[in-house]
C-alpha positions in Angstrom: 87.5 39.9 90.2 84.2 38.8 88.1 83.0 41.6 86.1 79.1 43.0 86.0 78.4 40.7 83.0 80.2 37.6 84.4 78.2 38.3 87.9 75.0 38.1 85.8 75.8 35.1 84.3 76.7 33.4 87.7 73.3 34.8 89.5 71.3 33.7 86.6 71.2 29.7 87.4 71.0 30.3 91.0 67.6 32.8 90.4 66.5 29.8 88.6 67.5 27.2 91.3 65.4 29.3 94.0 62.3 29.6 91.4 62.4 25.7 90.3 59.8 24.4 92.6 57.2 27.1 91.0 58.6 26.4 87.7 58.2 22.8 88.0 55.0 22.1 89.8 53.0 25.1 89.0 50.0 23.9 86.4 47.1 26.2 85.7 44.8 26.6 88.6 47.2 24.8 91.0 50.3 26.6 92.1 53.3 25.8 94.6 53.4 28.4 97.3 55.2 27.7 100.6 55.6 24.2 100.4 51.9 23.6 99.7 50.1 23.0 96.5 47.2 25.8 96.7 44.3 25.5 94.2 42.9 28.8 92.9 38.9 28.7 92.7 37.9 31.9 91.3 39.1 34.3 94.2 39.1 31.4 96.9 41.9 29.1 97.9 42.1 25.6 98.7 45.1 23.2 99.5 45.2 20.4 97.1 46.9 17.0 97.8 47.4 13.9 95.7 48.0 10.5 97.3 48.5 6.9 95.6 48.4 4.6 99.1 48.3 1.3 97.4 51.8 2.4 95.5 53.2 5.2 97.2 52.0 4.9 100.9 51.4 8.3 102.6 53.7 10.1 100.0 52.2 13.4 98.9 51.9 14.8 95.5 51.4 18.2 93.5 49.1 17.2 90.7 51.3 14.7 88.9 51.0 11.4 90.0 53.8 8.8 89.1 51.4 5.5 88.8 48.5 4.6 87.1 46.1 3.3 89.6 44.2 3.7 92.8 44.6 7.6 93.4 43.1 10.0 96.1 42.6 13.7 96.0 42.3 15.9 98.9 40.9 19.2 98.7 40.9 21.4 101.9 39.3 24.6 101.8 40.9 27.8 103.1 38.1 30.0 102.7 35.2 29.1 105.1 33.1 30.9 102.3 33.4 27.9 100.3 31.6 25.7 102.7 28.2 27.4 102.0 28.8 26.6 98.3 27.8 23.5 96.1 31.2 22.2 94.5 31.4 19.8 91.9 34.7 17.9 91.0 35.4 16.2 87.7 38.5 14.7 85.8 38.4 14.4 82.0 40.9 12.9 79.6 43.0 15.7 78.1 41.6 14.9 74.7 43.0 18.0 72.7 46.4 18.1 74.4 45.8 21.2 76.3 48.6 20.2 78.4 49.6 22.8 81.3 48.1 25.7 79.3 44.4 24.2 80.3 41.9 26.7 81.1 38.3 27.1 81.5 37.7 28.1 78.0 39.5 24.7 77.1 37.0 22.9 79.0 34.1 24.5 77.4 35.2 24.3 73.8 35.0 20.5 74.6 31.2 21.0 74.9 29.6 17.7 76.5 31.9 16.5 79.0 30.6 13.2 79.6 32.4 11.3 77.1 35.9 12.6 78.3 34.7 12.4 81.9 36.9 9.4 83.9 35.4 10.7 87.4 32.6 12.9 88.4 31.8 13.8 91.9 28.2 15.4 92.0 27.5 19.0 93.5 27.2 19.0 97.2 28.2 21.2 100.1 31.2 20.0 102.5 30.5 21.5 105.7 33.7 20.4 107.1 35.6 22.0 104.4 37.4 18.8 102.8 36.7 17.1 99.5 37.7 13.6 99.3 38.0 11.8 96.1 39.3 8.2 95.0 39.7 6.8 91.7 41.6 3.9 90.1 43.0 5.3 87.0 43.5 2.7 84.8 45.2 4.1 82.0 48.4 6.3 81.9 48.6 10.1 80.3 47.3 13.4 80.3 44.4 14.7 82.7 42.3 17.9 83.4 40.8 18.5 86.7 38.0 20.8 87.0 36.5 22.0 90.6 33.3 24.3 90.3 31.8 26.3 93.1 28.0 27.9 92.8 27.2 30.4 95.0 23.9 29.2 97.1 22.3 32.8 96.5 24.3 35.0 93.7 24.1 32.3 91.3 27.9 33.0 90.5 30.2 30.3 89.2 33.7 29.8 90.2 36.1 27.4 88.4 39.4 25.8 89.0 40.9 24.1 86.2 44.5 22.0 86.4 46.2 19.8 84.0 48.1 16.4 85.6 49.7 13.7 84.5 49.1 9.9 85.7 51.8 7.3 85.3 54.2 9.6 83.2 57.3 11.5 83.9 56.8 15.5 83.2 58.7 16.1 80.0 58.4 19.8 80.9 60.2 19.4 84.2 62.8 17.2 82.4 63.4 20.1 79.7 63.5 22.8 82.4 65.9 20.9 84.0 68.1 20.8 81.1 67.7 24.3 80.4 69.2 24.7 84.0 72.1 22.6 83.4 73.1 24.2 80.5 72.8 27.7 82.0 75.1 26.6 85.1 77.3 25.3 82.8 77.3 28.6 80.6 77.6 30.4 84.1 80.8 28.6 85.0 82.1 29.1 81.6 81.6 33.1 81.9 83.3 32.9 85.4 86.4 31.3 83.9 86.4 33.8 80.8 86.4 30.6 78.6 83.0 32.0 77.2 84.3 35.4 76.6 87.2 34.0 74.6 84.8 31.9 72.7 83.1 34.4 71.5 85.9 36.8 70.6 87.4 34.0 68.6 84.2 33.0 67.1 83.6 36.8 65.7 87.4 37.3 64.8 86.9 34.1 62.6 83.9 35.4 61.0 85.6 38.9 60.5 
């Protein structure tokens, strides 16, 4: 019969398995909710999807793109309020390696974004509630997506900033998977009593 401590060791990896999609896929302004990528633009939400039609057909991606080359971004408004706003979409190189922690303050700290911009969709109203952007990434690496929405009357500005990788595997996801595998192994050792015996013997040797 497992003890409370042993049961905790067993449950921890299970909880991490349940939480894994959010841990692996959430990057700054984009979160993974109910099997969808959700982009947070201030208090407003939009559905975000990435495609690479030439290399991956109709396969959908949440931020990270596995290959350099032609890529398509589709941003579908979940708030009709955004249809009234002028929205700008820009992609810049992550020149300072902000990585997944990139935020609006980081983007502002770059000053003039023009030298770092690889794609820019000028401000426009999308009355159908869908932004479609296509860009051919010539280089693999880290990039930052920036969505800016401007209120038509109150002059309020709402931003979403999200980091993504192109043509490179996410080392963050690999590290998380390695940690998860380690915890699963520790949970197994705890359930069999091997971990407790090892700890007792270790401290007994030092004593």
